[in-house]
Every structure is written in structure tokens, then in C-alpha cells.
N, C-alpha and C positions, 0 to 999 in steps of 0.2 A: 382416171388415175385415182387409186385409193388415197384417202386423206393422210394416212401415215406416210405415204411416199411424198406428198406435197410438203408436209411440215418437217421432213427429215433434215433438211439443211438447218432448220432452227435448232433441232435437238443436238446437232453436231457442233454448232458454233457458239451458242450462248454460254455464259459463265455460270449460270445458275442451274440447279436441278430442274429438269422438265419432266412432267408426268402428264400423259394424255389419257383421258377417261371418256368412254362413250356414255350415252344416256342411261344405260343399264347399270352404270357404276363399275364397269369392267375396265381394267387397265389395257390400253392399246399401244402405248409407246412409253419408253423409259430410257433416258440418256445416261451417259457414264457418270455425270455428277449426281444423279439420283442413286446410282449404284453405290457411290462413295458415302452419300449422306445416310441412306437407310440400310445399307449392307445387304441388299437383295440384288442379284444380277438381273439383267433385262430378261433373260430366258425364264428366270424364276418368277418375275413380277408380272410379265405380260400374260393376260388371260385371267389374272386373279382379281377378286373384288377389292377395290381400293380401300373401302371403309374397313375391311377386316385386316388389310395388310399394314397400313401406315397411319390410320386414324386411331388415336387413343380411345380406350373404352368409354371414357367420360364424354367424348364428343361424337360417338358413332350415331346415336339417335338423332342428333341435330343434323349430321351429314345426310342420313337417309331421308329425313323429313324434307330437307332442302332439295334433294334430288327429285323426290316424288312431287313436290310442289312445282318444280320447273317442268317436269314431264306433263303435269296436269294443266297448269295455267300458263306456262311459258314465261314465268316470272323468276328471274334469278337475282336475289338480293345481294349476293356476294360477287357478282360479275364485275370485272373491270374496276375493282377496288383493292386496296392493300389491307391485308389483315395480318395481325400478329396472334398466332396460336401455337399449339404444340403438335408435333408429329411423333410417330413411334418408330424406333429402330427395330431391327430384327430381334435383338435381345430383350425387347420390351421396355427399354429406357426411353424416356420422353425428352425431346429436344425442342427448344423454342425456334419457330420458323416464321419468316415473313412470306405470305402467300398472295399471289395475284392470279386470277382465273379469267381467261378469255374464251368466248364461244367462237368456234370456227365451223363454218358450214360449207359444204360443197356437194352439189348434185343431190340435194335433199337429205343429206346426212350431216348430223351434228356431232362434234366432239368438244370436250372441254380441255383446254390446254392450261395446265397449272405451272407457274414459275415459283420455285421455292428457294429461299435463301436461309442458310443456317445462321441463327442469331446468337448462338452460344457464346462466341467470343465477345460480341457486343454487349450481351447481358452481363458477362463476367466483368468486362471493363466498367460497365455502369455500376455493378455491385462494388467493385474495388474503389471507384470514385466516391460512391456514397459512404463506404466504410471509412475512407480517409477524411471525408468531411465530418462524419460523426466523431471520429477520433480527434480531429482538430478542435471540435466544439468541446469535447470532454477535457482536453488538455487546457483549453482556455478557461473552462469552468473551474477546474482545479486551481488554476492560478488566481482567479478572482476570489475563490473561497478562502484562499490563504490570507487575504486582506480583510475579510469580513469577520464579524463577531460570531463565529461558529465554533463549537467544540470539535475536537478531532473525531469523536465518535459520530457526530452529525456529518462530517465530511466523508467518513468511511461509508455511512449508509447511503448518502447521495451518490457516491462513486460506484457502489454496488449496482444501483439502479441504472446508472449510465452505462456500465460495462455490459449488463444484461441486454440493454437495448442495442448497444454497439455490436455485440457478438451474436445477438439473437439466441441467447440462452435464457431459460425461464427462471433460474434461481441462483442467487449469490449469497455468500456468507463471509464474514471476517472473523478471524481469530487474532487476538492480541497475544504477543509473546510475554510470558511472565518474567519477573526480574531475574530468575535463575537461568534464563536463556534456554530452557529445556522444556518447560510446560507451555501448553497453549490454552488460552482462556477464551471461551466463546464471547463474541461481542455483537456486532451489528448484522442484520439480515436485510436482503432486498425487501421492498415494501410489501409485497404480497406473499412472502414466503410462508407465513403461518397459515394462510388460507389454502395454498395449493400443495403444501408439503408438511402438514402438522407432525406426521410421524418422524420425518427426517429431522425437523427442528428439535423435537423432543429427544431423539436419540443423540443428536449432537450436543445438546446442552446437558444431558445426563451422563454421557460417557466422558472419560478422561483421555486427552490426546497429548502426546509428548513427541519429542524428536524421534522420527522413524516410524511412528504409528500412523497408519492411514495415509491418504494423499497429502493432507496438510503437514503431517509429521515428516514425511519424506522431503517435502519442500523445505521445512525448517532445517533438517539435517544436511541437505545438499546445497541449500541456499540458491537453488535454481528453479525456474518455472518447470512444471511437469504436467503431462497430459496422460489421462487414462482413457483410451479409446473404448474399452468395453470392460465392465465389471464382471470378471469371471470368478469361479469358485475358489481359485487360488490367489486372487488379487488381494493386495494389502489394502483392503477397503472394509473396515468393520461395519459400515452402515449399508451393506449390500441388502437387497431384497426389499427396499423401501420405495421402489418405483423409478429409480434413476440408474441409467446404464453407462454413463460416461461423465467425465469431469476433467477440469483442469484447474490448476492453482499456481499462484506466484507469490514471491516474498516482497515485502516492503522494507526498505532499509532507511535508517536515519542515523547519521554519525557513524557509519560503518557497522551498525548493529541491526540485526533483523528484528523489527518491532511488531510486525504483523504478517499474517498469511491470508490472502484472499482466495476463496475457492468458488467454483461455479459448476452447476450440474445440468445435465440434459437427460430427458427420458429415453432418448434414442442413442444408439452407438454413434459416435462421431470420430472420424479420423483426425489425427493431429493437423492443426492449421498453423504453419510456420509464421505466417504474417500476424496472426492473433497472438501467438506467444511472444513475438518481437514487440508488439504493441503493449502486451501485458508488462514486459520488462520496463518499457518507458513509463507506463502508468505508475508502476511501483516506485520508480525513481521520483516521479512528480509528487506522489502522495508523501514520500519520505521528506521531500522539501517542505511540503505543507506542515508536516509534523515538526520539523526543525524550526520553522518560522513561528509556529504556535508556541513551542517551548521557549524560543528566544524572547517572544513577547511576554510570556509569564515571568521569565527571569528578569527581563528589563523592568517590568512593573515592580518586582520585588526589590531590585536594586535601587530603583527610583524612590521607593518607600524608605529604604535604608538611607539614601542621600538626604531625603527630607527629614528623617528622624535625626540624623547627625547634624544637619544644618540648624535645626531648632535648638539643639543642645550645645552647640559648639561654644556659644558665648558664655553659657553657664559653666561649662567645663573650664574655659580659660579664666573666668572670674573666680572659680573655686581654687584653681592653681595659684592665681595671684594672691588670693586671700591667705592660703596656707604659706606661701613663700614670703610675702611681705609682712604678714601679721605677727611673726614671732622673732624677727631680727631687725636690728637697727643698722647693721652694716650693709649699706646699699649695694656694694660690689658683690658681696657674698650672695645676697638675695637675688641679684641679677643672674648670677651663674646658675643658681638653683632653678630659677624660673625658666631660663633658656633650656636646661637639660630636660625639664618636664615637657616643654613644648616640642623638643626634638623627639621625645618618646612618642608623642601623638603623631608627629610627621612620619616616623618610621612605620607606624601602623597603617597610615593612609597610603604610603608607598606600596604596600602589599595589595590594598584594595584597587590600586590603579596600575596593576601589572599590565605590560603590553600584550596585546592580543597575538596569539600564534606562538608564544614561547612556553616551554615546559619548566617545571621547577621540582625540586625534591620536596616531598611532603614533610619530611622532618624539619627542613629549614623553614617552611611555612609555619609549622606548629611552633617552633622555637621563637621565631620573630613575633608571632601573635602573642605568645606568653610574655615575652619580654616587653612588648608594647603595652600590655595591660598592667604590668608591675607585679607579676606573680613571683614569689620568692623561689629561686631556683632550687634551694635545698629541700623544698617541700613538694616538689613536682617531679615525678619520675617519668621519663619518656623513653620510648624505644620501638624500633620496628625496622623492616628492610628499607632499602633505598628505592622507594616507590616514586615514580614520576607522575605528576599530574599536569594537565594543561592549565593555561592561565585563568580561564573562567572557573575551573574547579578550585584552583588556588585561591581565587578571590572569595569563593563561597566558604572554603575551609577557614580562611583567616577571619571571616565574619563569625563563623560558628564558634571557633576557639576563643575569639574575643568575648563573645556572649557567655560562653561557659566559664571563662576565667573571671569575668566581671561579676557574674552571679555567685561564684565561689567566694570571691572577696567580700561581697556584700552579705550573703546569707548562708553560704555553704562552708566547706571544709577549711577554707583560707580565712574565714572571718574570726576564727579563734587561733590559739597557739598550738593546738595538738593535731589539727587536721592535716591530712595528706591527700595527694591526688596521684593516681596511676593512669598514665596516658599511653596507649599503645596502638599499633596497627600491624596486621599480619596478612599473609597470603594463604587462604585456605586451600586453594588449588592453583598451583603454579602454571598449569596449562591454559588457564583462562585469565583475561585481563581484569581481574576483580580482587578487591581487598576488603578486609573488615577493620573497623576503627572503634576504639572504646575509650571512654572517660569515666573513671570510677573514683568517687570521693569517700573517704573514711575519716573517722575521728572528729567530725564536725558536730554542730548542734543538731537537735532533732529536725527531721525533714518532713515537710508536708507539701502536697501538691497545691499549686496556685489556684485561686478561684476563677481566674480568667486567663485567656491566652494572649500573651503579649507579643511584641515584635520578635523577641529572642526565640520564643517557642516556634514561631513561624519560620525563622531562619533554620532552626535545628531540624524541623520536620519537613515542611513543604519545599523550602529552598534547597536543602541538601538532597532530597529525593529527586527533585526535578533535574538538578545539575549532574548528579553522579549516577542516577539510575538505581541507587541502592534503596534499602529499606531502613528507616530510622525508628528508634525506640527510646523513649524517655521513661525512666523509672524513679519514683520517689519512695525508695525503700527506707526502712527504719535505720539501717546501718549507714545510709548515705545515698546521695543522689548519684545516678548512673545514666550514661548516654551511650547508645550503641548505633553504629551505622554498618549494616551488613551488605555485602555484594556490591560495593561501589566500584565504578569504573576507574582504571588508571591507564596511563599512556605508555607504560613500560617500566622495567626495573633497571636502574643504572648499574652497569657492571664495572664501570670505571668512574670513580668519584671525581677524578680530575676533569673528565669530560662531562660529568653530571648527566643532565637530561637534554643536552643540546641535540 
């Protein structure tokens, strides 16, 4: 009885693909699972050379050498063992398979019976598990970095490397969003970018990118992750022709504002990966939290410095008030009333600094309270602007800034003499964006000169206001008088009903 007839029950009942090959390498039997796995019917496969039909080109020499060795020496190194290697389907694609081979002999005739199991689903599950583990490690690393003494740029660079490893993409880059929320500024690169892609790095750093321009510009405009599977001649990709064929990018948000765009590139076309884009969205959220925490730490340090500054001077302030109050009058009751009013003025100023978190306030009220608290003469200060709302932390910073401006004007500037005036205003340059400009201009005072060193007040006006509002501050010591400008600062809305204010 032919061997094929003997093993036919095996071919028909096992759950794996079964392929039978003789010592010449010719296929002698082929079950229906093999038909499904390799897309060759039994009639098409039987009689063909197995090595040419289902063995990938990279493994054929090894297959033929092993068969020749067995025929010459009777030694089969792969018999009765489990191997994981690749098979080739009819269309030329390779699939991972588990293979075990058994030698069956009958009446002097030998055949090799191969049992094959498709490992594609298992490999995919393993890759997904590994991806999730790497993703979890990345999220944990971002959380830990938020508590370490690292700059935001360093966190971005480390994140780029981690995402490149996570997604198995060779190159990553980060753009920071400029203060106008329209332009993109090149920032960090993955660690080996300048070695593997110098031309792309050069083109990126020399070109100008804005909302809608290229892959990162589209992300900034849409505020959504985007994937470019293939860079074509009509693609919105100004850096084409530099060795990269696909890319994806995603935004990073902090406080509702897009602060960065991270982009990644591959030399080969890659189809969109929904899981990777979903992960990118989560990573963007986590990076944004790191940024918010870093910004909060900077602001906290600044406010602690202010607290320390005020605490050191509070006794001398009270002592000075007492000296002015008690030194010129002998009527104790009148002196007591004057002293109490002056202390109340200090208390009102400190109430602004300790506004409750989570509430909004009108910028005009913050400004007027701060001016009143420092003792500015109302008839020499002109204020005006729309009913702009600011959150409590911005209100605190503005009260500090106006207090410093007013104090300096009383000591050295326009309010130190009798003829000086101050014009204080704020405006909305573009009503479609939540941004406003603020200005303080002094005229009629003594000659102005820039200080030789930077004090606490200057730090509040520059770094403090920029950190809190996202705007750009400018201090000018012009001959006609001191001026302060804050442009493109964030606000939380414009009050349409003053009765409801900014609630």
C-alpha cells in the first residue's frame, strides 16, 4: 500500500497544515489546511519541488543542503524537533510558522511528514503585548521626569527617543509653537538624527513652518494627529526627496493651548496604524501635563521668592507707616485712624495676591485695586480697556506687576514729581483669538535711565508675566519716559454682562 494512502487519515484529521515530501524534495501529499495556509491547491502543489514552492529564497540553500546531507549520511538535524521559521505564500509574502518534521518509512520507502502551524496571530499578539509594555514604560518615564530637575526641552528629547523605540521609526523631531500660535520653531531631535539624516535636519531648521504648512503645520491647524503613508509629488510635504517616504505627527497641549508638535519619519511607506495614533494622543496629553507641572514649579518658585521678599520687608513697611503716622501728630485718636487706613490699604493689596484658585476676574478691577493699594493718585493715572477676564493665577501675577510698576513710578518715575502722568490700557488686537495686549506708559517725569542690575520687580515684569500669560514682555527706558508692553497675553474670555462679570 502506498505511503500516501497509509498517512491519508492523518492528513484529513489533524488541525495543522500537513505537507508530505519524498527524499528528492518533491511534494507527495498536501491537506486542506496547507491549501488555506499557502494558497496552493493540492492538485497544484503535489509533484512540485517543496523548496521552490513554499520555502523563502533566503532559506532555500539551507533546505537543499539539509536534504542532500540526509540522503548522503542519513542524518537529519531537524527531525522530531520544533522549529520557528518562515514559509512563503503563493503571492510571495512570508509568514511565520512552527514546523515539526517526522520521517515515515514503509517497505524501504521514506517520506518526510511536516506539520506546520501559522504563528502570525501569536506573533501579532506578542508584538502588541510588547508594544503595550513599552508604552507603559514610556508613560511611567514621563511621569517620573515631571518630578525631576529636567528642562522641558530635555523631556522632549528623551520622549522622541522613546517613541522612536516604541514605534520602531528611525527619526523624531519636535517643533515648539511660537507665542502667536501660528509659527513653528524647531526644537529637539532624536539622539541620532544629525548622523542619519543631516539633510533633513538642515532643511527643517532652515525652512519656515507655520499652521497649514507641511505635516507639522497641518497638525497645528487641525489640532489632530495625522499620518502621511507615502510622500507623493502632490503631498503637502516641503521636505520631500530627502530619503523619507512616510511620517506621522501629533500635537501636545498644555492649558488648552497647542504648545508643541512632534513628528516622526520612516524611509519606507507605512500604512496608518490606528493603535499608534491613539497612543500618540495619550503621549501628547502626558507631555502637556509635564509642561504644566514644570511651568507651575517655575511660577511657584517665583511666588515664593515674592513671599520671601514681602516677608523681609513687611516690618520695615509697618515701621515706616507708624513713623509717618505717629511722628507728626499728638492727637492719638486721629493718628490711630490714619494708621489703620494705611494698614487696610496693604491688606487690600494682599487680598488680590491670595485670590482663590479657579475663579476669574475682570482685568480692569485687578488693575484698579493694585493702583489703589499702592497709593497712586487717581487723577494722574488714566486706565481703559475692554472687559477682559483673567483667571486667578493671571490676576495674581498682574497685581504683582502693576504694584511693581506703580511703586517704581512713585519712587523714580512719572509719579515722583508733580507733572508726571501714566497711561495704562489693554486691547484686543484680534477678537477671534483669546489674546490681549497691555501697556503702561509714563510721561512728564524725571529723566529715565536703565538700572544697572536686574531686581525682583524686573523679574516679575519679564519672566513672571511671560510664564503666566504666554505673552511677550518688553521694558523700555526711553528719554520721554518709562514704558512697559505685554503683547499676546492669554485671557479667559470677554465679559458681555458686567453684572455677571467673569463668573
